[in-house]
Structure formats: structure tokens, C-alpha cells
C-alpha positions in Angstrom: 34.7 60.3 155.1 31.3 60.9 153.6 31.0 59.9 149.4 29.4 63.8 150.1 32.6 65.6 151.2 34.7 63.7 149.2 32.7 64.8 146.8 32.5 68.6 147.5 36.5 68.2 148.3 36.8 67.1 144.6 34.9 69.6 143.1 37.2 72.5 145.2 40.8 70.9 143.7 38.8 71.4 140.0 37.8 74.9 140.8 41.1 75.5 142.0 43.2 74.1 139.5 41.1 75.6 136.7 41.7 79.0 138.0 45.4 78.1 138.3 45.6 77.4 134.6 42.8 80.7 133.7 46.0 82.7 135.6 48.7 80.8 133.7 47.0 81.6 130.0 46.0 85.5 131.2 49.5 85.9 132.4 51.2 84.8 129.1 48.5 86.7 127.1 49.1 89.8 128.8 53.2 89.3 128.3 52.3 88.6 124.8 50.5 91.7 124.7 53.4 93.6 126.6 55.8 92.7 123.4 53.5 93.5 121.0 53.2 96.8 122.7 57.3 97.5 122.8 58.2 95.9 119.2 60.2 94.0 121.1 61.2 90.8 123.9 62.5 90.7 126.9 66.4 92.5 126.8 65.7 92.3 122.8 67.9 95.6 121.2 66.0 96.1 118.7 65.4 99.9 116.5 61.8 99.6 116.0 61.8 99.0 120.2 59.0 101.4 121.6 59.5 101.4 125.1 61.0 99.3 127.8 59.8 97.2 130.7 59.1 98.4 134.1 58.5 94.9 136.0 54.2 94.1 136.9 52.0 94.5 139.6 49.5 92.7 141.3 45.9 92.2 140.9 43.2 90.6 142.0 40.4 89.7 138.8 36.7 87.8 139.1 36.4 85.6 136.3 33.8 83.0 135.6 36.2 80.1 137.4 36.3 82.2 140.5 38.6 85.5 141.8 41.8 84.6 140.6 44.2 86.0 142.9 47.4 87.8 142.3 47.7 88.0 138.6 51.0 89.3 137.2 50.5 92.4 135.1 53.9 93.6 133.5 53.8 97.4 132.9 56.3 99.9 130.9 58.1 102.8 132.1 56.2 105.4 130.4 52.5 102.9 131.8 51.2 103.7 128.2 50.6 99.5 127.8 46.9 99.2 127.8 45.8 95.5 128.2 43.1 94.3 126.3 42.0 91.3 128.5 40.6 93.3 131.2 39.7 97.0 131.8 41.4 99.2 134.6 40.2 100.0 137.5 38.0 102.7 137.7 36.7 105.3 141.0 32.7 105.2 140.8 32.4 108.8 141.7 29.1 109.1 143.8 26.4 110.7 142.0 24.9 114.0 143.4 
């Protein structure tokens, strides 16, 4: 293996680890946003609770550190949760 190949592989590994770290942080922020949105944590029963969690969906996200795949985004039963981390997918209508 040449020095150039080693440098390339090292750079790819560093990029992969940065994307994994970014994914973990984004997922944690999304969970915290959901907790704030519902005014309650997982399985927490309080009078001020504003809804129920309803699992996750996955999506890919393009970031400055590269494409993050299979990002777990929480959802609530009423579908009222909107994150500030990224915009929702939008369908583009063709221009006439």
C-alpha cells in the first residue's frame, strides 16, 4: 500500500466518523425537540402533556460533512411535530 493510498483511506475513515458523530448529535437534538414539543419525556405521564410519540421515520440528509443516511426522525401521533434542524421535503411543481 502506498503512502497516497494510506492518506486517502485515512481521510475517508475520518470523514465517516465525523458523519457518524453528526448523525448521533442530530438525532439527540431531534429527540430533545420532540420532548419539548410534547412537554413530556418517554413514558412520562403529566397533566401538561400535549401528545404521544409515534415511532420514527428515516430520511437522508445532505450536510457540510457529507450525506447522512438513515437519520431517525421522531414523529408524534397527530403529526404536528416540526423540527428546526431541517426543512421538510417539499414537492416541486413544474413551472408552466
